MARFI-309916 format. One line per field, with one value per atom (N, C-alpha, C): atom name; residue number from 1; x, y, z. Coordinates in steps of 0.02 Angstrom, whole numbers. Layout:
N
at [CA|...] .
i [NUM|...] .
X [X|...] .
Y [Y|...] .
Z [Z|...] .
This chain:
220
at [N|CA|C|N|CA|C|N|CA|C|N|CA|C|N|CA|C|N|CA|C|N|CA|C|N|CA|C|N|CA|C|N|CA|C|N|CA|C|N|CA|C|N|CA|C|N|CA|C|N|CA|C|N|CA|C|N|CA|C|N|CA|C|N|CA|C|N|CA|C|N|CA|C|N|CA|C|N|CA|C|N|CA|C|N|CA|C|N|CA|C|N|CA|C|N|CA|C|N|CA|C|N|CA|C|N|CA|C|N|CA|C|N|CA|C|N|CA|C|N|CA|C|N|CA|C|N|CA|C|N|CA|C|N|CA|C|N|CA|C|N|CA|C|N|CA|C|N|CA|C|N|CA|C|N|CA|C|N|CA|C|N|CA|C|N|CA|C|N|CA|C|N|CA|C|N|CA|C|N|CA|C|N|CA|C|N|CA|C|N|CA|C|N|CA|C|N|CA|C|N|CA|C|N|CA|C|N|CA|C|N|CA|C|N|CA|C|N|CA|C|N|CA|C|N|CA|C|N|CA|C|N|CA|C|N|CA|C|N|CA|C|N|CA|C|N|CA|C|N|CA|C|N|CA|C|N|CA|C|N|CA|C|N|CA|C|N|CA|C|N|CA|C|N|CA|C|N|CA|C|N|CA|C|N|CA|C|N|CA|C|N|CA|C|N|CA|C|N|CA|C|N|CA|C|N|CA|C|N|CA|C|N|CA|C|N|CA|C|N|CA|C|N|CA|C|N|CA|C|N|CA|C|N|CA|C|N|CA|C|N|CA|C|N|CA|C|N|CA|C|N|CA|C|N|CA|C|N|CA|C|N|CA|C|N|CA|C|N|CA|C|N|CA|C|N|CA|C|N|CA|C|N|CA|C|N|CA|C|N|CA|C|N|CA|C|N|CA|C|N|CA|C|N|CA|C|N|CA|C|N|CA|C|N|CA|C|N|CA|C|N|CA|C|N|CA|C|N|CA|C|N|CA|C|N|CA|C|N|CA|C|N|CA|C|N|CA|C|N|CA|C|N|CA|C|N|CA|C|N|CA|C|N|CA|C|N|CA|C|N|CA|C|N|CA|C|N|CA|C|N|CA|C|N|CA|C|N|CA|C|N|CA|C|N|CA|C|N|CA|C|N|CA|C|N|CA|C|N|CA|C|N|CA|C|N|CA|C|N|CA|C|N|CA|C|N|CA|C|N|CA|C|N|CA|C|N|CA|C|N|CA|C|N|CA|C|N|CA|C|N|CA|C|N|CA|C|N|CA|C|N|CA|C|N|CA|C|N|CA|C|N|CA|C|N|CA|C|N|CA|C|N|CA|C|N|CA|C|N|CA|C|N|CA|C|N|CA|C|N|CA|C|N|CA|C|N|CA|C|N|CA|C|N|CA|C|N|CA|C|N|CA|C|N|CA|C|N|CA|C|N|CA|C|N|CA|C|N|CA|C|N|CA|C|N|CA|C|N|CA|C|N|CA|C|N|CA|C|N|CA|C|N|CA|C|N|CA|C|N|CA|C|N|CA|C|N|CA|C|N|CA|C|N|CA|C|N|CA|C|N|CA|C|N|CA|C|N|CA|C|N|CA|C|N|CA|C|N|CA|C|N|CA|C|N|CA|C|N|CA|C|N|CA|C|N|CA|C|N|CA|C|N|CA|C|N|CA|C|N|CA|C|N|CA|C|N|CA|C|N|CA|C|N|CA|C|N|CA|C|N|CA|C|N|CA|C|N|CA|C] .
i [1|1|1|2|2|2|3|3|3|4|4|4|5|5|5|6|6|6|7|7|7|8|8|8|9|9|9|10|10|10|11|11|11|12|12|12|13|13|13|14|14|14|15|15|15|16|16|16|17|17|17|18|18|18|19|19|19|20|20|20|21|21|21|22|22|22|23|23|23|24|24|24|25|25|25|26|26|26|27|27|27|28|28|28|29|29|29|30|30|30|31|31|31|32|32|32|33|33|33|34|34|34|35|35|35|36|36|36|37|37|37|38|38|38|39|39|39|40|40|40|41|41|41|42|42|42|43|43|43|44|44|44|45|45|45|46|46|46|47|47|47|48|48|48|49|49|49|50|50|50|51|51|51|52|52|52|53|53|53|54|54|54|55|55|55|56|56|56|57|57|57|58|58|58|59|59|59|60|60|60|61|61|61|62|62|62|63|63|63|64|64|64|65|65|65|66|66|66|67|67|67|68|68|68|69|69|69|70|70|70|71|71|71|72|72|72|73|73|73|74|74|74|75|75|75|76|76|76|77|77|77|78|78|78|79|79|79|80|80|80|81|81|81|82|82|82|83|83|83|84|84|84|85|85|85|86|86|86|87|87|87|88|88|88|89|89|89|90|90|90|91|91|91|92|92|92|93|93|93|94|94|94|95|95|95|96|96|96|97|97|97|98|98|98|99|99|99|100|100|100|101|101|101|102|102|102|103|103|103|104|104|104|105|105|105|106|106|106|107|107|107|108|108|108|109|109|109|110|110|110|111|111|111|112|112|112|113|113|113|114|114|114|115|115|115|116|116|116|117|117|117|118|118|118|119|119|119|120|120|120|121|121|121|122|122|122|123|123|123|124|124|124|125|125|125|126|126|126|127|127|127|128|128|128|129|129|129|130|130|130|131|131|131|132|132|132|133|133|133|134|134|134|135|135|135|136|136|136|137|137|137|138|138|138|139|139|139|140|140|140|141|141|141|142|142|142|143|143|143|144|144|144|145|145|145|146|146|146|147|147|147|148|148|148|149|149|149|150|150|150|151|151|151|152|152|152|153|153|153|154|154|154|155|155|155|156|156|156|157|157|157|158|158|158|159|159|159|160|160|160|161|161|161|162|162|162|163|163|163|164|164|164|165|165|165|166|166|166|167|167|167|168|168|168|169|169|169|170|170|170|171|171|171|172|172|172|173|173|173|174|174|174|175|175|175|176|176|176|177|177|177|178|178|178|179|179|179|180|180|180|181|181|181|182|182|182|183|183|183|184|184|184|185|185|185|186|186|186|187|187|187|188|188|188|189|189|189|190|190|190|191|191|191|192|192|192|193|193|193|194|194|194|195|195|195|196|196|196|197|197|197|198|198|198|199|199|199|200|200|200|201|201|201|202|202|202|203|203|203|204|204|204|205|205|205|206|206|206|207|207|207|208|208|208|209|209|209|210|210|210|211|211|211|212|212|212|213|213|213|214|214|214|215|215|215|216|216|216|217|217|217|218|218|218|219|219|219|220|220|220] .
X [-456|-535|-584|-621|-683|-737|-791|-859|-892|-915|-955|-1026|-1046|-1109|-1163|-1221|-1277|-1289|-1318|-1352|-1431|-1461|-1525|-1565|-1534|-1568|-1599|-1561|-1584|-1656|-1668|-1728|-1777|-1756|-1821|-1803|-1855|-1846|-1822|-1782|-1752|-1803|-1867|-1899|-1915|-1923|-1945|-1889|-1811|-1760|-1752|-1761|-1756|-1810|-1865|-1922|-1899|-1874|-1846|-1794|-1746|-1693|-1709|-1755|-1788|-1818|-1851|-1891|-1849|-1797|-1757|-1692|-1667|-1611|-1619|-1680|-1704|-1763|-1822|-1886|-1871|-1848|-1841|-1806|-1738|-1695|-1725|-1767|-1788|-1857|-1898|-1946|-1923|-1861|-1839|-1813|-1791|-1758|-1813|-1868|-1923|-1993|-1995|-2061|-2067|-2017|-2019|-1991|-2025|-2006|-1944|-1893|-1826|-1842|-1888|-1892|-1908|-1927|-1941|-1884|-1833|-1788|-1756|-1738|-1704|-1736|-1804|-1848|-1852|-1861|-1841|-1784|-1736|-1663|-1658|-1689|-1707|-1736|-1793|-1835|-1800|-1749|-1712|-1661|-1640|-1588|-1629|-1686|-1735|-1746|-1776|-1787|-1723|-1661|-1603|-1589|-1592|-1584|-1629|-1705|-1742|-1725|-1704|-1710|-1643|-1586|-1513|-1531|-1566|-1577|-1618|-1645|-1693|-1663|-1596|-1566|-1519|-1538|-1504|-1434|-1382|-1312|-1285|-1319|-1293|-1286|-1226|-1221|-1193|-1216|-1194|-1131|-1102|-1032|-990|-1007|-974|-941|-976|-965|-902|-889|-839|-782|-775|-730|-669|-667|-609|-576|-504|-481|-508|-503|-520|-486|-417|-382|-352|-374|-336|-269|-276|-213|-206|-146|-121|-109|-77|-50|-117|-176|-234|-257|-262|-297|-258|-192|-150|-157|-157|-160|-238|-289|-356|-363|-338|-340|-303|-237|-210|-245|-277|-307|-379|-407|-470|-455|-411|-387|-367|-333|-310|-380|-421|-477|-527|-541|-580|-552|-484|-458|-458|-452|-452|-524|-564|-650|-665|-653|-676|-637|-580|-544|-575|-603|-625|-700|-742|-812|-837|-800|-821|-768|-725|-669|-674|-739|-750|-774|-783|-811|-746|-683|-626|-608|-603|-608|-659|-721|-773|-789|-795|-822|-764|-706|-653|-629|-642|-626|-682|-747|-801|-857|-859|-901|-857|-808|-771|-801|-861|-907|-948|-972|-1007|-959|-898|-861|-839|-815|-803|-857|-917|-982|-977|-974|-967|-910|-844|-795|-806|-845|-870|-915|-975|-1026|-1038|-1016|-1019|-1003|-952|-945|-991|-1039|-1074|-1153|-1161|-1235|-1243|-1195|-1202|-1179|-1111|-1072|-1092|-1090|-1114|-1190|-1229|-1303|-1302|-1259|-1246|-1212|-1163|-1140|-1168|-1205|-1267|-1299|-1336|-1389|-1348|-1300|-1265|-1213|-1185|-1131|-1155|-1176|-1197|-1259|-1312|-1378|-1363|-1338|-1323|-1298|-1238|-1198|-1225|-1250|-1267|-1333|-1384|-1447|-1459|-1417|-1436|-1364|-1311|-1250|-1263|-1303|-1307|-1339|-1376|-1405|-1366|-1293|-1260|-1193|-1198|-1136|-1073|-1033|-964|-940|-883|-871|-884|-855|-848|-916|-957|-1026|-1065|-1049|-1075|-1056|-995|-958|-986|-990|-1007|-1087|-1127|-1198|-1204|-1169|-1153|-1143|-1095|-1074|-1136|-1181|-1212|-1288|-1298|-1357|-1334|-1269|-1245|-1258|-1232|-1223|-1308|-1341|-1418|-1452|-1428|-1458|-1448|-1390|-1363|-1403|-1442|-1472|-1516|-1543|-1580|-1546|-1475|-1443|-1446|-1461|-1470|-1413|-1352|-1301|-1248|-1201|-1173|-1109|-1068|-1014|-1047|-1101|-1118|-1137|-1157|-1177|-1112|-1077|-1007|-957|-951|-901|-928|-994|-1018|-1014|-1014|-1018|-941|-891|-815|-813|-828|-830|-863|-921|-957|-915|-871|-830|-775|-754|-700|-727|-776|-810|-830|-859|-883|-821|-780|-717|-681|-682|-653|-686|-764|-805|-802|-814|-828|-748|-693|-637|-589|-586|-545|-586|-645|-693|-696|-695|-709|-751|-807|-856|-826|-784|-748|-716|-665|-623|-673|-726|-765|-795|-810|-848|-783|-720|-675|-660|-658|-642|-705|-763|-816|-812|-805|-800|-742|-685|-636|-639|-684|-705|-752|-792|-846|-815|-767|-738|-682|-656|-615|-668|-728|-764|-780|-811|-827|-777|-724|-661|-629|-630|-612|-654|-723|-766|-810|-800|-836|-901|-912|-975|-1027|-1020|-1073|-1119|-1083|-1132|-1154|-1152|-1193|-1234|-1251|-1307|-1381|-1429|-1477|-1503|-1509|-1548|-1501|-1441|-1387|-1361|-1358|-1344|-1400|-1416|-1481|-1472] .
Y [-3743|-3760|-3724|-3692|-3659|-3692|-3690|-3708|-3684|-3714|-3704|-3664|-3623|-3591|-3633|-3618|-3667|-3682|-3753|-3772|-3775|-3741|-3756|-3713|-3661|-3634|-3673|-3710|-3766|-3808|-3815|-3842|-3796|-3740|-3690|-3623|-3584|-3524|-3471|-3428|-3366|-3326|-3312|-3279|-3314|-3375|-3409|-3406|-3425|-3418|-3349|-3302|-3225|-3210|-3252|-3239|-3280|-3333|-3386|-3328|-3311|-3271|-3209|-3180|-3116|-3122|-3183|-3199|-3227|-3273|-3290|-3245|-3214|-3174|-3099|-3075|-3005|-2994|-3018|-3014|-3042|-3104|-3137|-3098|-3080|-3036|-2973|-2933|-2881|-2882|-2942|-2964|-2966|-3005|-3015|-2954|-2910|-2853|-2805|-2795|-2740|-2765|-2834|-2858|-2915|-2947|-3006|-2974|-3008|-2993|-3037|-3019|-3049|-3120|-3130|-3207|-3256|-3232|-3279|-3272|-3233|-3218|-3284|-3330|-3381|-3445|-3441|-3483|-3464|-3399|-3384|-3410|-3402|-3420|-3503|-3540|-3606|-3623|-3584|-3604|-3589|-3535|-3522|-3585|-3615|-3671|-3730|-3749|-3808|-3794|-3726|-3716|-3738|-3698|-3717|-3783|-3834|-3909|-3922|-3911|-3942|-3913|-3855|-3829|-3853|-3855|-3874|-3957|-3997|-4066|-4071|-4022|-4030|-3985|-3958|-3929|-3980|-3965|-4009|-3996|-4033|-4024|-4015|-4019|-4007|-4083|-4084|-4151|-4124|-4151|-4137|-4161|-4213|-4246|-4187|-4155|-4096|-4047|-4044|-3987|-4017|-4078|-4110|-4131|-4118|-4134|-4118|-4051|-4012|-4011|-3991|-3987|-3947|-3948|-3908|-3836|-3843|-3781|-3783|-3735|-3747|-3695|-3643|-3600|-3568|-3604|-3585|-3528|-3492|-3414|-3377|-3391|-3343|-3345|-3409|-3433|-3390|-3393|-3365|-3280|-3251|-3192|-3175|-3199|-3188|-3187|-3228|-3243|-3173|-3156|-3102|-3027|-3033|-2964|-2963|-3024|-3022|-3005|-3031|-3019|-2938|-2919|-2841|-2794|-2813|-2770|-2772|-2843|-2845|-2802|-2809|-2771|-2696|-2685|-2609|-2569|-2608|-2597|-2593|-2637|-2657|-2581|-2582|-2521|-2454|-2449|-2389|-2383|-2436|-2424|-2444|-2494|-2529|-2558|-2509|-2534|-2572|-2559|-2603|-2675|-2693|-2753|-2810|-2769|-2810|-2873|-2926|-2992|-3005|-2972|-2993|-3060|-3105|-3169|-3214|-3217|-3251|-3226|-3171|-3145|-3148|-3134|-3133|-3192|-3222|-3288|-3338|-3363|-3414|-3470|-3490|-3559|-3529|-3477|-3463|-3452|-3427|-3414|-3476|-3536|-3589|-3624|-3625|-3652|-3625|-3556|-3521|-3548|-3558|-3580|-3654|-3692|-3761|-3771|-3729|-3740|-3694|-3627|-3581|-3613|-3654|-3676|-3714|-3748|-3796|-3776|-3731|-3707|-3635|-3598|-3540|-3530|-3548|-3540|-3590|-3655|-3704|-3701|-3678|-3658|-3603|-3546|-3489|-3499|-3548|-3570|-3613|-3646|-3691|-3644|-3593|-3547|-3493|-3470|-3405|-3422|-3490|-3501|-3561|-3619|-3670|-3665|-3636|-3618|-3562|-3511|-3455|-3478|-3500|-3518|-3586|-3631|-3699|-3694|-3632|-3639|-3566|-3522|-3457|-3420|-3456|-3434|-3407|-3440|-3430|-3358|-3327|-3274|-3216|-3219|-3164|-3176|-3132|-3137|-3120|-3177|-3160|-3166|-3196|-3214|-3139|-3083|-3031|-3000|-3008|-2991|-3035|-3098|-3151|-3141|-3127|-3127|-3070|-3007|-2947|-2955|-2982|-2995|-3044|-3093|-3136|-3107|-3057|-3019|-2984|-2946|-2905|-2927|-2986|-3028|-3052|-3070|-3091|-3030|-2979|-2921|-2901|-2898|-2885|-2928|-2987|-3046|-3031|-2992|-2966|-2898|-2864|-2800|-2808|-2871|-2870|-2844|-2861|-2833|-2759|-2729|-2648|-2611|-2628|-2579|-2589|-2543|-2539|-2580|-2593|-2639|-2717|-2729|-2803|-2791|-2753|-2738|-2737|-2695|-2680|-2745|-2770|-2824|-2893|-2905|-2957|-2947|-2876|-2866|-2879|-2874|-2894|-2957|-2981|-3061|-3104|-3069|-3114|-3106|-3067|-3047|-3107|-3126|-3175|-3238|-3250|-3319|-3335|-3295|-3311|-3313|-3289|-3294|-3363|-3392|-3451|-3504|-3499|-3538|-3535|-3481|-3488|-3498|-3453|-3459|-3506|-3541|-3583|-3664|-3643|-3714|-3749|-3726|-3767|-3742|-3763|-3761|-3766|-3810|-3814|-3765|-3737|-3685|-3616|-3607|-3549|-3554|-3620|-3642|-3618|-3643|-3642|-3563|-3514|-3454|-3424|-3434|-3416|-3433|-3484|-3512|-3465|-3473|-3425|-3360|-3332|-3261|-3251|-3295|-3291|-3294|-3346|-3359|-3301|-3270|-3212|-3160|-3148|-3088|-3101|-3151|-3171|-3162|-3189|-3190|-3118|-3067|-3009|-2958|-2978|-2937|-2889|-2910|-2877|-2912|-2959|-3006|-2969|-2907|-2871|-2845|-2840|-2810|-2869|-2935|-2992|-3014|-2981|-3011|-2977|-3001|-2962|-2919|-2867|-2817|-2777|-2793|-2767|-2711|-2696|-2639|-2615|-2559|-2533|-2469] .
Z [-830|-865|-826|-864|-822|-831|-788|-792|-848|-889|-967|-938|-971|-961|-978|-938|-940|-1015|-1019|-1079|-1071|-1014|-1002|-1046|-1079|-1130|-1185|-1194|-1248|-1229|-1168|-1141|-1126|-1105|-1080|-1116|-1124|-1172|-1125|-1155|-1129|-1090|-1111|-1060|-996|-1007|-942|-902|-927|-888|-854|-890|-861|-806|-813|-768|-698|-695|-646|-618|-658|-631|-589|-609|-585|-514|-521|-458|-404|-422|-372|-339|-398|-384|-373|-389|-380|-328|-354|-317|-241|-249|-171|-130|-138|-97|-87|-126|-109|-64|-70|-31|35|54|107|143|111|137|162|120|121|146|153|172|219|227|288|355|405|471|482|527|532|563|588|619|543|498|446|386|398|345|331|385|365|341|351|316|245|219|158|130|152|129|115|168|154|100|92|32|-30|-34|-95|-99|-46|-59|-84|-67|-89|-158|-182|-253|-284|-268|-307|-323|-267|-278|-339|-321|-382|-455|-455|-530|-548|-513|-537|-550|-522|-533|-612|-620|-674|-743|-731|-781|-824|-892|-930|-935|-938|-937|-872|-814|-742|-714|-672|-634|-570|-522|-444|-446|-483|-477|-508|-540|-578|-521|-463|-409|-374|-382|-347|-388|-461|-505|-493|-460|-471|-388|-389|-318|-272|-220|-170|-177|-182|-194|-269|-298|-378|-385|-335|-334|-256|-234|-171|-158|-216|-214|-201|-241|-244|-170|-147|-81|-31|-23|30|27|-39|-46|-25|-44|-18|54|98|152|190|164|195|190|126|107|151|152|197|273|300|360|366|326|330|324|275|266|330|355|409|468|489|534|523|476|454|465|447|457|524|564|631|673|667|692|674|605|597|616|607|618|690|716|773|811|833|875|934|965|1022|1006|953|935|909|913|882|938|888|931|977|966|1019|1045|986|997|1032|1001|1035|1107|1126|1184|1237|1215|1257|1252|1201|1181|1140|1176|1144|1119|1170|1131|1070|1065|997|948|956|911|882|923|901|864|890|843|771|782|711|660|694|642|612|663|631|587|601|569|510|507|459|395|383|321|284|327|319|305|370|374|334|316|278|218|212|155|107|126|63|43|70|31|-5|18|-16|-88|-89|-145|-184|-170|-212|-247|-214|-240|-289|-266|-297|-351|-332|-403|-434|-410|-440|-481|-454|-486|-535|-516|-561|-619|-612|-681|-706|-671|-706|-731|-715|-749|-789|-762|-798|-830|-827|-846|-915|-962|-1032|-1045|-1003|-1005|-997|-983|-990|-1032|-1083|-1132|-1110|-1111|-1080|-1007|-999|-917|-877|-894|-849|-825|-886|-879|-821|-831|-792|-721|-711|-645|-607|-649|-617|-598|-637|-622|-556|-553|-498|-430|-439|-374|-357|-403|-385|-362|-383|-341|-282|-283|-217|-164|-177|-138|-109|-168|-161|-101|-99|-66|10|32|93|118|72|85|151|168|229|289|289|351|359|303|318|341|308|326|261|257|186|193|254|247|226|250|228|141|125|48|10|23|-13|-7|55|68|16|25|-24|-93|-110|-183|-198|-168|-180|-171|-116|-103|-156|-179|-236|-302|-316|-368|-369|-308|-291|-300|-260|-263|-334|-371|-444|-486|-484|-510|-495|-434|-415|-457|-461|-482|-559|-583|-660|-701|-669|-697|-681|-627|-591|-597|-612|-625|-557|-502|-440|-400|-392|-335|-265|-254|-194|-163|-219|-210|-187|-219|-214|-137|-128|-59|-5|-24|34|34|-6|3|36|25|55|131|154|214|258|222|263|274|215|229|290|291|345|408|419|479|506|454|476|488|460|477|560|564|633|694|667|719|737|672|683|721|711|758|703|640|577|564|610|606|639|669|694|636|577|522|484|509|477|531|592|619|620|577|580|633|617|668|717|710|755|730|658|635|582|591|542|525] .
């Protein structure tokens, strides 16, 4: 069972929804990347989360309970394959681009590494999934004809939101990651599954050393 596209279009005009979509998912990431100093980037992201919660709460047909309605893992084979592939890609990219960063955190800053493993799923992955999966599909899904177009658009704006890191690995990896997370949400019908995959991907990225591309200002 997949999560149905938004019925919000019945309560708000398509031009209004497109305007909201453009402001949240296109203009805001571009402003953060091109116009905001690094010190306020995370304030901007927090603002996006607050706005997402407000808009979702006002969207007809959306229920917060629906995000918890499906199992955390809807396909163990997919999850295992995703983890193995993510580890392999992360290791290959680190060895190719930044071999000196291989296992940098677990070897040289174990405390920070453990904190990231614990808090990344809740402080980073969860807010991103609310904005880029729940809000995107729950309020704006009806703007995109067909599931493939919706998933591609979702991956595109998810990648755009990481432009402020100003390096190609972050943009490309989040593009492919966005496809997977959008598929888990849209096709498997599970917000929790998308969140779990996102959380595991982040933990793998920071464990292997690929996280150097996801610290703002370290790579530019």
